[in-house]
py3Dmol code that shows the C-alpha trace and the ligand (Angstrom):
import py3Dmol

protein = """\
ATOM      1  CA  MET A   1      96.701 128.955 205.036  1.00  0.00           C
ATOM      2  CA  PHE A   2      97.842 125.588 206.121  1.00  0.00           C
ATOM      3  CA  LEU A   3      96.523 122.427 204.253  1.00  0.00           C
ATOM      4  CA  VAL A   4      96.835 119.463 206.923  1.00  0.00           C
ATOM      5  CA  PHE A   5      96.754 115.749 205.956  1.00  0.00           C
ATOM      6  CA  PRO A   6      96.649 112.567 208.104  1.00  0.00           C
ATOM      7  CA  ASP A   7     100.132 111.500 207.364  1.00  0.00           C
ATOM      8  CA  THR A   8     103.016 111.388 205.102  1.00  0.00           C
ATOM      9  CA  SER A   9     101.390 109.133 202.427  1.00  0.00           C
ATOM     10  CA  THR A  10      98.358 111.269 201.985  1.00  0.00           C
ATOM     11  CA  VAL A  11     100.673 114.291 201.679  1.00  0.00           C
ATOM     12  CA  ALA A  12     102.554 112.592 199.112  1.00  0.00           C
ATOM     13  CA  ASP A  13      99.316 111.607 197.166  1.00  0.00           C
ATOM     14  CA  TYR A  14      98.280 115.494 197.151  1.00  0.00           C
ATOM     15  CA  VAL A  15     101.806 116.787 196.450  1.00  0.00           C
ATOM     16  CA  SER A  16     102.312 114.317 193.508  1.00  0.00           C
ATOM     17  CA  SER A  17      98.854 115.011 191.964  1.00  0.00           C
ATOM     18  CA  THR A  18      99.554 118.916 192.107  1.00  0.00           C
ATOM     19  CA  LEU A  19     102.872 117.850 190.072  1.00  0.00           C
ATOM     20  CA  ILE A  20     100.937 115.744 187.779  1.00  0.00           C
ATOM     21  CA  ASN A  21      98.332 118.485 187.159  1.00  0.00           C
ATOM     22  CA  THR A  22     101.108 120.923 186.332  1.00  0.00           C
ATOM     23  CA  VAL A  23     102.748 118.477 183.905  1.00  0.00           C
ATOM     24  CA  LYS A  24      99.278 117.798 182.120  1.00  0.00           C
ATOM     25  CA  SER A  25      98.501 121.421 181.790  1.00  0.00           C
ATOM     26  CA  LYS A  26     102.062 122.671 180.896  1.00  0.00           C
ATOM     27  CA  PRO A  27     104.256 119.707 179.504  1.00  0.00           C
ATOM     28  CA  ASN A  28     107.150 122.185 178.992  1.00  0.00           C
ATOM     29  CA  ALA A  29     106.848 123.645 182.624  1.00  0.00           C
ATOM     30  CA  VAL A  30     109.785 124.483 184.728  1.00  0.00           C
ATOM     31  CA  LEU A  31     109.916 122.879 188.119  1.00  0.00           C
ATOM     32  CA  GLY A  32     111.969 123.830 191.106  1.00  0.00           C
ATOM     33  CA  ALA A  33     112.934 120.658 192.707  1.00  0.00           C
ATOM     34  CA  ALA A  34     114.102 120.019 196.404  1.00  0.00           C
ATOM     35  CA  THR A  35     116.000 117.174 197.962  1.00  0.00           C
ATOM     36  CA  GLY A  36     115.569 115.788 201.680  1.00  0.00           C
ATOM     37  CA  GLY A  37     113.741 113.228 203.313  1.00  0.00           C
ATOM     38  CA  THR A  38     110.508 115.036 202.954  1.00  0.00           C
ATOM     39  CA  MET A  39     110.481 114.736 199.192  1.00  0.00           C
ATOM     40  CA  GLU A  40     111.202 111.017 198.994  1.00  0.00           C
ATOM     41  CA  PRO A  41     107.597 109.741 199.252  1.00  0.00           C
ATOM     42  CA  ILE A  42     106.427 112.584 197.053  1.00  0.00           C
ATOM     43  CA  TYR A  43     108.743 111.502 194.289  1.00  0.00           C
ATOM     44  CA  ALA A  44     108.019 107.902 194.797  1.00  0.00           C
ATOM     45  CA  ARG A  45     104.302 108.732 194.226  1.00  0.00           C
ATOM     46  CA  PHE A  46     105.004 110.895 191.294  1.00  0.00           C
ATOM     47  CA  ILE A  47     106.920 108.180 189.528  1.00  0.00           C
ATOM     48  CA  GLU A  48     104.207 105.598 190.335  1.00  0.00           C
ATOM     49  CA  LYS A  49     101.482 107.999 188.766  1.00  0.00           C
ATOM     50  CA  THR A  50     103.464 109.395 185.812  1.00  0.00           C
ATOM     51  CA  ARG A  51     104.038 105.463 184.951  1.00  0.00           C
ATOM     52  CA  GLN A  52     100.299 104.511 185.276  1.00  0.00           C
ATOM     53  CA  LEU A  53      99.179 107.493 183.147  1.00  0.00           C
ATOM     54  CA  GLN A  54     102.107 107.190 180.646  1.00  0.00           C
ATOM     55  CA  LEU A  55     102.797 110.918 181.101  1.00  0.00           C
ATOM     56  CA  ASP A  56     105.608 112.287 179.046  1.00  0.00           C
ATOM     57  CA  VAL A  57     108.050 114.166 181.268  1.00  0.00           C
ATOM     58  CA  SER A  58     110.807 114.831 178.632  1.00  0.00           C
ATOM     59  CA  ARG A  59     109.752 118.340 177.859  1.00  0.00           C
ATOM     60  CA  LEU A  60     109.801 119.395 181.668  1.00  0.00           C
ATOM     61  CA  THR A  61     112.913 121.643 182.671  1.00  0.00           C
ATOM     62  CA  THR A  62     114.088 121.345 186.438  1.00  0.00           C
ATOM     63  CA  PHE A  63     116.197 123.694 188.584  1.00  0.00           C
ATOM     64  CA  ASN A  64     117.466 121.997 191.853  1.00  0.00           C
ATOM     65  CA  LEU A  65     117.636 124.274 194.893  1.00  0.00           C
ATOM     66  CA  ASP A  66     121.103 123.480 196.035  1.00  0.00           C
ATOM     67  CA  GLU A  67     124.353 121.355 196.139  1.00  0.00           C
ATOM     68  CA  TYR A  68     127.150 120.899 198.685  1.00  0.00           C
ATOM     69  CA  VAL A  69     130.266 122.510 197.689  1.00  0.00           C
ATOM     70  CA  GLY A  70     133.169 120.096 197.146  1.00  0.00           C
ATOM     71  CA  LEU A  71     130.706 116.951 196.300  1.00  0.00           C
ATOM     72  CA  GLY A  72     130.783 115.954 192.552  1.00  0.00           C
ATOM     73  CA  VAL A  73     127.676 114.288 190.751  1.00  0.00           C
ATOM     74  CA  ASP A  74     129.165 110.735 191.441  1.00  0.00           C
ATOM     75  CA  HIS A  75     129.199 111.173 195.306  1.00  0.00           C
ATOM     76  CA  SER A  76     126.532 109.416 196.913  1.00  0.00           C
ATOM     77  CA  GLN A  77     125.409 112.278 199.258  1.00  0.00           C
ATOM     78  CA  SER A  78     125.396 115.002 196.370  1.00  0.00           C
ATOM     79  CA  TYR A  79     121.895 116.074 195.510  1.00  0.00           C
ATOM     80  CA  ALA A  80     122.798 115.244 192.086  1.00  0.00           C
ATOM     81  CA  ALA A  81     122.825 111.540 193.125  1.00  0.00           C
ATOM     82  CA  TYR A  82     119.890 111.945 195.164  1.00  0.00           C
ATOM     83  CA  MET A  83     117.744 113.208 192.326  1.00  0.00           C
ATOM     84  CA  ARG A  84     119.055 110.339 189.981  1.00  0.00           C
ATOM     85  CA  GLU A  85     118.139 107.979 192.794  1.00  0.00           C
ATOM     86  CA  HIS A  86     114.769 109.386 193.804  1.00  0.00           C
ATOM     87  CA  LEU A  87     113.606 110.923 190.338  1.00  0.00           C
ATOM     88  CA  PHE A  88     115.413 111.407 187.318  1.00  0.00           C
ATOM     89  CA  GLY A  89     116.729 107.884 186.885  1.00  0.00           C
ATOM     90  CA  HIS A  90     113.151 106.473 186.893  1.00  0.00           C
ATOM     91  CA  LEU A  91     111.436 108.438 184.144  1.00  0.00           C
ATOM     92  CA  GLY A  92     112.175 109.713 180.606  1.00  0.00           C
ATOM     93  CA  PHE A  93     113.471 112.937 181.584  1.00  0.00           C
ATOM     94  CA  ASN A  94     115.725 114.933 179.052  1.00  0.00           C
ATOM     95  CA  LYS A  95     119.063 115.279 180.818  1.00  0.00           C
ATOM     96  CA  ALA A  96     119.896 118.367 178.977  1.00  0.00           C
ATOM     97  CA  ARG A  97     116.899 120.150 180.828  1.00  0.00           C
ATOM     98  CA  LEU A  98     117.758 119.084 184.305  1.00  0.00           C
ATOM     99  CA  HIS A  99     119.898 121.886 186.172  1.00  0.00           C
ATOM    100  CA  LEU A 100     121.731 121.492 189.310  1.00  0.00           C
ATOM    101  CA  PRO A 101     124.406 123.842 190.841  1.00  0.00           C
ATOM    102  CA  ASP A 102     127.873 122.228 190.345  1.00  0.00           C
ATOM    103  CA  GLY A 103     129.470 121.620 193.736  1.00  0.00           C
ATOM    104  CA  LEU A 104     132.871 121.376 191.841  1.00  0.00           C
ATOM    105  CA  ALA A 105     132.561 124.508 189.872  1.00  0.00           C
ATOM    106  CA  GLU A 106     136.026 126.181 189.435  1.00  0.00           C
ATOM    107  CA  SER A 107     134.570 129.726 190.200  1.00  0.00           C
ATOM    108  CA  LEU A 108     131.721 129.160 192.479  1.00  0.00           C
ATOM    109  CA  GLU A 109     130.676 132.880 192.253  1.00  0.00           C
ATOM    110  CA  GLU A 110     130.626 132.944 188.573  1.00  0.00           C
ATOM    111  CA  HIS A 111     128.653 129.605 188.448  1.00  0.00           C
ATOM    112  CA  CYS A 112     126.130 131.035 190.998  1.00  0.00           C
ATOM    113  CA  ARG A 113     125.547 134.138 188.734  1.00  0.00           C
ATOM    114  CA  ASP A 114     125.231 131.883 185.774  1.00  0.00           C
ATOM    115  CA  TYR A 115     122.666 129.628 187.733  1.00  0.00           C
ATOM    116  CA  SER A 116     120.464 132.485 188.509  1.00  0.00           C
ATOM    117  CA  ALA A 117     120.583 134.019 184.983  1.00  0.00           C
ATOM    118  CA  ARG A 118     119.750 130.412 183.395  1.00  0.00           C
ATOM    119  CA  MET A 119     116.583 130.215 185.546  1.00  0.00           C
ATOM    120  CA  GLN A 120     115.494 133.628 184.328  1.00  0.00           C
ATOM    121  CA  GLN A 121     116.341 132.711 180.762  1.00  0.00           C
ATOM    122  CA  HIS A 122     114.036 129.903 181.027  1.00  0.00           C
ATOM    123  CA  GLY A 123     111.187 132.177 182.101  1.00  0.00           C
ATOM    124  CA  GLY A 124     111.410 131.546 185.614  1.00  0.00           C
ATOM    125  CA  ILE A 125     110.058 128.658 187.681  1.00  0.00           C
ATOM    126  CA  ASP A 126     106.273 127.824 187.364  1.00  0.00           C
ATOM    127  CA  LEU A 127     106.115 125.442 190.481  1.00  0.00           C
ATOM    128  CA  GLN A 128     108.745 125.523 193.211  1.00  0.00           C
ATOM    129  CA  LEU A 129     108.834 122.608 195.705  1.00  0.00           C
ATOM    130  CA  LEU A 130     110.171 123.423 199.166  1.00  0.00           C
ATOM    131  CA  GLY A 131     111.004 121.479 202.316  1.00  0.00           C
ATOM    132  CA  VAL A 132     111.866 123.435 205.454  1.00  0.00           C
ATOM    133  CA  GLY A 133     114.789 123.106 207.692  1.00  0.00           C
ATOM    134  CA  SER A 134     114.109 122.866 211.498  1.00  0.00           C
ATOM    135  CA  ASN A 135     115.666 126.447 211.824  1.00  0.00           C
ATOM    136  CA  GLY A 136     113.326 127.631 208.995  1.00  0.00           C
ATOM    137  CA  HIS A 137     115.681 127.508 206.151  1.00  0.00           C
ATOM    138  CA  ILE A 138     114.437 127.074 202.473  1.00  0.00           C
ATOM    139  CA  GLY A 139     116.938 125.882 200.107  1.00  0.00           C
ATOM    140  CA  PHE A 140     120.262 126.325 202.061  1.00  0.00           C
ATOM    141  CA  ASN A 141     119.265 130.072 202.865  1.00  0.00           C
ATOM    142  CA  GLU A 142     119.833 130.010 206.608  1.00  0.00           C
ATOM    143  CA  PRO A 143     118.370 132.381 209.134  1.00  0.00           C
ATOM    144  CA  GLY A 144     119.545 136.086 208.361  1.00  0.00           C
ATOM    145  CA  THR A 145     119.743 135.677 204.565  1.00  0.00           C
ATOM    146  CA  SER A 146     118.573 138.640 202.635  1.00  0.00           C
ATOM    147  CA  PHE A 147     115.107 138.204 201.105  1.00  0.00           C
ATOM    148  CA  ASP A 148     116.818 139.950 197.934  1.00  0.00           C
ATOM    149  CA  SER A 149     119.506 137.394 197.595  1.00  0.00           C
ATOM    150  CA  ARG A 150     120.337 135.533 194.349  1.00  0.00           C
ATOM    151  CA  CYS A 151     122.124 132.056 194.033  1.00  0.00           C
ATOM    152  CA  HIS A 152     125.106 132.202 196.389  1.00  0.00           C
ATOM    153  CA  VAL A 153     127.593 130.103 198.389  1.00  0.00           C
ATOM    154  CA  VAL A 154     126.469 129.623 202.148  1.00  0.00           C
ATOM    155  CA  GLU A 155     128.358 128.396 205.123  1.00  0.00           C
ATOM    156  CA  LEU A 156     126.033 125.845 206.687  1.00  0.00           C
ATOM    157  CA  SER A 157     125.060 126.425 210.130  1.00  0.00           C
ATOM    158  CA  GLU A 158     125.672 124.000 212.885  1.00  0.00           C
ATOM    159  CA  ARG A 159     121.951 123.072 213.172  1.00  0.00           C
ATOM    160  CA  THR A 160     121.690 122.203 209.477  1.00  0.00           C
ATOM    161  CA  ARG A 161     124.966 120.105 209.539  1.00  0.00           C
ATOM    162  CA  ILE A 162     123.596 118.137 212.666  1.00  0.00           C
ATOM    163  CA  ASP A 163     120.192 117.692 210.993  1.00  0.00           C
ATOM    164  CA  ASN A 164     121.801 116.397 207.775  1.00  0.00           C
ATOM    165  CA  SER A 165     124.377 114.072 209.313  1.00  0.00           C
ATOM    166  CA  ARG A 166     121.765 111.250 209.239  1.00  0.00           C
ATOM    167  CA  PHE A 167     122.144 110.901 205.478  1.00  0.00           C
ATOM    168  CA  PHE A 168     126.115 110.543 205.739  1.00  0.00           C
ATOM    169  CA  ALA A 169     128.017 107.547 206.923  1.00  0.00           C
ATOM    170  CA  GLU A 170     129.406 107.677 210.609  1.00  0.00           C
ATOM    171  CA  ASP A 171     132.971 108.526 209.441  1.00  0.00           C
ATOM    172  CA  GLU A 172     131.950 111.057 207.052  1.00  0.00           C
ATOM    173  CA  MET A 173     131.681 114.959 207.459  1.00  0.00           C
ATOM    174  CA  VAL A 174     128.643 117.002 206.179  1.00  0.00           C
ATOM    175  CA  PRO A 175     130.481 119.488 203.934  1.00  0.00           C
ATOM    176  CA  GLY A 176     130.787 122.865 205.574  1.00  0.00           C
ATOM    177  CA  SER A 177     129.173 124.998 202.555  1.00  0.00           C
ATOM    178  CA  ALA A 178     126.789 124.836 199.881  1.00  0.00           C
ATOM    179  CA  ILE A 179     125.443 126.539 196.928  1.00  0.00           C
ATOM    180  CA  THR A 180     121.852 127.605 197.062  1.00  0.00           C
ATOM    181  CA  MET A 181     119.225 129.283 195.040  1.00  0.00           C
ATOM    182  CA  GLY A 182     118.824 132.714 196.726  1.00  0.00           C
ATOM    183  CA  MET A 183     115.609 133.866 198.516  1.00  0.00           C
ATOM    184  CA  LYS A 184     114.628 135.911 195.501  1.00  0.00           C
ATOM    185  CA  ASP A 185     115.039 133.151 193.133  1.00  0.00           C
ATOM    186  CA  ILE A 186     112.689 131.118 195.243  1.00  0.00           C
ATOM    187  CA  THR A 187     110.067 133.745 195.721  1.00  0.00           C
ATOM    188  CA  ASP A 188     110.094 134.663 192.033  1.00  0.00           C
ATOM    189  CA  ALA A 189     108.507 131.230 191.243  1.00  0.00           C
ATOM    190  CA  ARG A 190     104.780 131.598 190.266  1.00  0.00           C
ATOM    191  CA  GLU A 191     103.593 129.003 192.521  1.00  0.00           C
ATOM    192  CA  ILE A 192     105.204 127.539 195.684  1.00  0.00           C
ATOM    193  CA  LEU A 193     104.406 124.380 197.593  1.00  0.00           C
ATOM    194  CA  LEU A 194     106.190 124.047 200.927  1.00  0.00           C
ATOM    195  CA  VAL A 195     105.892 120.700 202.514  1.00  0.00           C
ATOM    196  CA  ALA A 196     106.803 119.562 206.103  1.00  0.00           C
ATOM    197  CA  THR A 197     106.319 116.451 207.839  1.00  0.00           C
ATOM    198  CA  GLY A 198     106.940 114.954 211.250  1.00  0.00           C
ATOM    199  CA  GLU A 199     107.050 116.046 214.659  1.00  0.00           C
ATOM    200  CA  ASN A 200     110.508 117.699 214.577  1.00  0.00           C
ATOM    201  CA  LYS A 201     109.124 120.291 212.155  1.00  0.00           C
ATOM    202  CA  ALA A 202     106.379 121.168 214.566  1.00  0.00           C
ATOM    203  CA  PRO A 203     108.310 123.860 216.576  1.00  0.00           C
ATOM    204  CA  ILE A 204     109.354 125.746 213.439  1.00  0.00           C
ATOM    205  CA  LEU A 205     105.723 125.687 212.126  1.00  0.00           C
ATOM    206  CA  ALA A 206     104.598 127.123 215.360  1.00  0.00           C
ATOM    207  CA  LYS A 207     107.112 129.992 215.168  1.00  0.00           C
ATOM    208  CA  TYR A 208     106.008 130.594 211.451  1.00  0.00           C
ATOM    209  CA  PHE A 209     102.546 131.094 212.675  1.00  0.00           C
ATOM    210  CA  GLU A 210     103.282 133.344 215.533  1.00  0.00           C
ATOM    211  CA  SER A 211     106.104 135.640 213.750  1.00  0.00           C
ATOM    212  CA  ASP A 212     105.889 138.438 211.129  1.00  0.00           C
ATOM    213  CA  VAL A 213     107.858 138.122 208.103  1.00  0.00           C
ATOM    214  CA  THR A 214     111.264 138.290 209.063  1.00  0.00           C
ATOM    215  CA  GLU A 215     114.707 137.130 207.808  1.00  0.00           C
ATOM    216  CA  THR A 216     115.453 135.272 210.889  1.00  0.00           C
ATOM    217  CA  ILE A 217     113.121 132.695 209.935  1.00  0.00           C
ATOM    218  CA  PRO A 218     113.449 132.425 206.196  1.00  0.00           C
ATOM    219  CA  PHE A 219     110.347 130.637 205.106  1.00  0.00           C
ATOM    220  CA  THR A 220     107.944 133.442 206.640  1.00  0.00           C
ATOM    221  CA  VAL A 221     108.680 135.175 203.244  1.00  0.00           C
ATOM    222  CA  LEU A 222     106.001 132.788 201.864  1.00  0.00           C
ATOM    223  CA  LYS A 223     103.384 134.804 203.981  1.00  0.00           C
ATOM    224  CA  ARG A 224     104.000 137.617 201.330  1.00  0.00           C
ATOM    225  CA  HIS A 225     103.711 135.138 198.113  1.00  0.00           C
ATOM    226  CA  PRO A 226     100.366 135.363 196.318  1.00  0.00           C
ATOM    227  CA  ARG A 227     100.560 131.679 195.456  1.00  0.00           C
ATOM    228  CA  ALA A 228     102.250 129.727 198.215  1.00  0.00           C
ATOM    229  CA  ARG A 229     100.581 126.930 200.057  1.00  0.00           C
ATOM    230  CA  ILE A 230     101.938 125.118 203.251  1.00  0.00           C
ATOM    231  CA  ILE A 231     101.322 121.274 203.088  1.00  0.00           C
ATOM    232  CA  LEU A 232     101.450 119.396 206.540  1.00  0.00           C
ATOM    233  CA  ASP A 233     100.776 116.004 208.020  1.00  0.00           C
ATOM    234  CA  GLU A 234      99.196 115.938 211.498  1.00  0.00           C
ATOM    235  CA  ALA A 235     102.610 115.555 213.272  1.00  0.00           C
ATOM    236  CA  ALA A 236     103.939 118.892 211.894  1.00  0.00           C
ATOM    237  CA  ALA A 237     100.734 120.674 212.593  1.00  0.00           C
ATOM    238  CA  SER A 238     100.533 119.414 216.109  1.00  0.00           C
ATOM    239  CA  LEU A 239     101.805 122.683 217.666  1.00  0.00           C
ATOM    240  CA  LEU A 240      99.350 124.962 215.399  1.00  0.00           C
ATOM    241  CA  PRO A 241      95.992 126.075 216.737  1.00  0.00           C
ATOM    242  CA  ALA A 242      93.401 123.957 214.743  1.00  0.00           C
ATOM    243  CA  SER A 243      91.541 127.063 213.849  1.00  0.00           C
ATOM    244  CA  VAL A 244      94.238 128.121 211.489  1.00  0.00           C
ATOM    245  CA  PHE A 245      94.310 125.106 209.328  1.00  0.00           C
ATOM    246  CA  GLN A 246      92.282 123.338 206.753  1.00  0.00           C
ATOM    247  CA  ARG A 247      92.029 119.456 207.297  1.00  0.00           C
ATOM    248  CA  ALA A 248      92.234 117.782 203.934  1.00  0.00           C
ATOM    249  CA  ALA A 249      91.350 114.123 202.943  1.00  0.00           C
ATOM    250  CA  ALA A 250      93.630 112.130 200.647  1.00  0.00           C
ATOM    251  CA  ALA A 251      93.753 113.193 197.013  1.00  0.00           C
TER     252      ALA A 251
END
"""
ligand_1 = """\
16
F6R
C 116.933 120.336 200.086
C 116.807 121.792 200.691
C 116.515 121.959 202.175
C 115.550 120.766 202.679
C 115.175 120.879 204.159
C 114.310 119.833 204.863
O 117.123 120.679 198.767
O 116.691 122.595 200.051
O 115.849 123.035 202.317
O 114.310 120.823 202.034
O 116.418 120.935 204.917
O 114.916 118.567 204.705
P 114.323 117.116 205.076
O 113.119 117.017 203.992
O 115.272 116.164 204.986
O 113.716 117.480 206.350
"""
view = py3Dmol.view(width=600, height=400)
view.addModel(protein, "pdb")
view.setStyle({"model": 0}, {"cartoon": {"style": "trace"}})
view.addModel(ligand_1, "xyz")
view.setStyle({"model": 1}, {"stick": {}})
view.zoomTo()
view.show()
C-alpha cells in the first residue's frame, strides 16, 4: 500500500529508476509530469542516470499537470520555467512533444478542453507522477473537486497559496487561479506514482489512511486505482501505523 524509504534521496533513487525503466521498455511513452519541491531531487537523479546510461528521451511525450493563470513561459515562477530548469533543459527532449497548459491562453475554457483532448489523442498517460498538497490536492484539484472533472480552471485555496508562497519573492503574489488536469484526466493514467516527503505531509497521509474515498480529500481517489503506488520517506510516513507500510531499501 505505502512504500516507505529512509529519506528523500532514496525516494529519488527509486522513483527515478521507475522512470528509467519506463523509458527503456517504452521509448515513446507518455509521461504525466508534476512540479513542486518533492519532484526536484527526483528529476535531478533522473537526469544523472539518463546521462550515465546514455538513454534517448527524444521520443518521450510529456503532459504537465498544471500551470498558473497569468504567468507566461518566461515568468520565473511559471511551471514551464520550472520544467526547463529542473528537467527539460538538461536532456535531449523533443520540444514539440512537451505539453504544458498555457497560463496566458486567450480562451482558458477552450484551451482546457483542447488540453484534455490532446492527452487522449496521444493515447493517454502511461505513467503519471504526482505530489500531494498539504490539503490532499493532486494537480491543483482542490478539496471538493469532482472525480469526473477534466482539465479546468481552478481558484486556488488559501492553504495552497500559503504553501506555494515559499517559491515566490516576498513582494510577489501567488496567482489566485491555475489551470489543472482534472481528476479524471489523472486517474485515466495507466500507472500512477504519488510521492510525498517531509513531516509537513505526515498529517494528510494519516487522513488518507483513515478515510474512505472522498472528494474532500482528492488523493483518496488513488485507493480505487489498480496501479497506483504511494512512495514516502520516513518523515511523511511518521503518523501511519507501521503495520500498513512496506519499508524499502535504496534502489
Ligand atoms: C505541482 C502539483 C501539486 C504539487 C503539490 C505538492 O505540479 O501538481 O499538486 O505536487 O502541491 O507540492 P510540493 O512538492 O512543493 O510539496
